[in-house]
C-alpha positions as CSV (number, residue, x, y, z in Angstrom):
1,M,-2.2,18.0,21.8
2,H,-4.7,16.7,19.3
3,S,-3.9,19.4,16.8
4,T,-0.3,18.1,16.6
5,F,-1.7,14.7,15.4
6,F,-3.1,16.3,12.3
7,R,0.0,18.4,11.6
8,L,2.3,15.4,12.0
9,A,0.1,12.9,10.1
10,E,-0.4,14.8,6.8
11,S,-2.7,12.9,4.4
12,V,-1.1,11.6,1.2
13,T,-4.5,11.4,-0.6
14,T,-6.9,14.1,-1.7
15,K,-9.5,12.7,0.7
16,H,-9.4,14.2,4.2
17,L,-8.5,11.5,6.7
18,D,-10.4,11.6,10.0
19,L,-8.4,9.6,12.5
20,R,-11.5,8.7,14.5
21,Q,-13.2,7.2,11.5
22,A,-10.1,5.4,10.4
23,S,-9.6,3.8,13.7
24,V,-13.1,2.3,13.6
25,A,-12.3,0.6,10.2
26,L,-8.8,-0.6,11.1
27,Y,-7.9,-4.1,12.0
28,P,-5.4,-4.9,14.8
29,P,-1.9,-5.6,13.4
30,I,-1.9,-9.4,13.4
31,P,-5.3,-9.9,11.7
32,L,-4.5,-7.1,9.2
33,Y,-1.2,-8.9,8.4
34,R,-3.0,-12.2,7.9
35,R,-5.7,-10.6,5.7
36,L,-3.0,-9.0,3.5
37,L,-1.2,-12.4,3.0
38,R,-4.6,-14.1,2.2
39,A,-5.5,-11.3,-0.3
40,H,-2.1,-11.9,-2.0
41,R,-3.2,-15.5,-2.7
42,R,-5.4,-14.2,-5.5
43,L,-2.4,-12.6,-7.3
44,P,-0.1,-14.1,-9.9
45,I,2.8,-15.9,-8.3
46,E,5.4,-13.2,-9.2
47,M,3.2,-10.5,-7.6
48,R,2.4,-12.7,-4.7
49,S,6.0,-13.4,-3.7
50,L,6.9,-9.7,-4.1
51,G,3.9,-8.6,-2.1
52,D,4.4,-11.2,0.7
53,D,8.0,-10.3,1.1
54,Y,7.3,-6.6,1.3
55,V,4.4,-7.0,3.8
56,K,6.6,-9.3,6.0
57,T,9.5,-6.9,5.9
58,E,7.4,-3.8,6.7
59,F,5.6,-5.4,9.6
60,R,8.9,-6.6,11.0
61,R,10.4,-3.1,10.7
62,H,7.5,-1.6,12.5
63,R,7.2,-4.2,15.3
64,E,8.9,-2.0,17.9
65,I,7.2,1.3,17.1
66,T,5.5,2.9,20.1
67,N,4.3,6.2,18.7
68,P,0.5,6.0,18.3
69,V,0.5,8.4,15.4
70,H,3.0,6.2,13.5
71,I,1.0,3.1,14.3
72,M,-2.3,4.7,13.2
73,G,-0.6,5.9,9.9
74,F,1.0,2.5,9.3
75,L,-2.2,0.5,9.9
76,T,-4.4,3.0,8.0
77,Q,-2.1,2.8,4.9
78,W,-2.0,-1.0,4.9
79,K,-5.8,-1.1,5.3
80,M,-6.2,1.3,2.4
81,Y,-3.9,-1.0,0.4
82,L,-5.9,-4.1,1.4
83,D,-9.1,-2.3,0.2
84,E,-7.5,-1.4,-3.1
85,L,-6.4,-4.9,-3.9
86,P,-8.4,-6.2,-6.9
87,R,-10.8,-9.0,-6.3
88,D,-10.0,-10.4,-9.8
89,P,-6.3,-9.7,-10.7
90,S,-6.9,-10.9,-14.3
91,D,-9.1,-7.9,-14.9
92,S,-6.7,-5.1,-15.8
93,R,-9.4,-2.5,-15.2
94,S,-9.4,-3.3,-11.5
95,F,-5.9,-1.8,-11.0
96,K,-5.9,2.0,-10.2
97,K,-3.3,4.5,-11.2
98,L,-1.3,6.3,-8.4
99,D,-2.9,9.5,-7.2
100,P,-0.9,12.5,-8.5
101,T,-0.8,14.1,-5.1
102,V,1.3,11.1,-3.9
103,Y,3.9,11.9,-6.5
104,E,4.2,15.4,-5.3
105,K,4.9,14.3,-1.7
106,M,7.6,11.7,-2.7
107,S,11.3,12.5,-2.2
108,A,13.7,12.2,-5.0
109,E,14.9,8.9,-3.6
110,Q,11.4,7.5,-3.5
111,L,10.7,8.6,-7.1
112,G,13.9,6.9,-8.1
113,Q,12.9,3.7,-6.4
114,L,9.5,3.8,-8.1
115,Y,11.1,4.3,-11.5
116,E,13.4,1.3,-10.9
117,F,10.4,-0.7,-9.7
118,M,8.4,0.2,-12.8
119,H,11.3,-1.1,-15.1
120,A,11.7,-4.3,-13.0
121,T,8.0,-5.2,-13.3
122,K,7.9,-4.5,-17.0
123,E,9.7,-7.8,-17.6
124,I,7.0,-9.7,-15.6
125,W,4.0,-8.0,-17.3
126,K,4.8,-8.3,-21.0
127,P,1.7,-8.4,-23.2
128,V,0.8,-12.0,-24.1
129,N,-0.2,-13.0,-27.7
130,G,0.3,-9.5,-29.1
131,E,-2.0,-7.8,-26.7
132,Q,-1.4,-4.1,-26.2
133,T,-1.8,-2.2,-22.9
């Protein structure tokens, strides 16, 4: 039965995910939810409202999930997101590019949503005072 966990929960990163190690580092759902919302306080207001709405929606959607593999995957991905949030959002070097292996695993619909999201956020992050990115 344990071998099916690894087949069903395929990693989306190049790093091998050991579920036993991940569970040690995971927070229970409610403390993780609170930490995510607190971490968003350091973001600019536009990013904070977008992030808060997304976190709230996703946690509501997954409230009734009972499959332990889905729960572990959900909590693991949100913990990884929390760990990746920049401590100082004004420092543009603190943002990371998306891992190319993630693109390979996305469906056409997900790639389309990512493309639309990229264009929607360009309006928010226009260079200020002639700065170039």
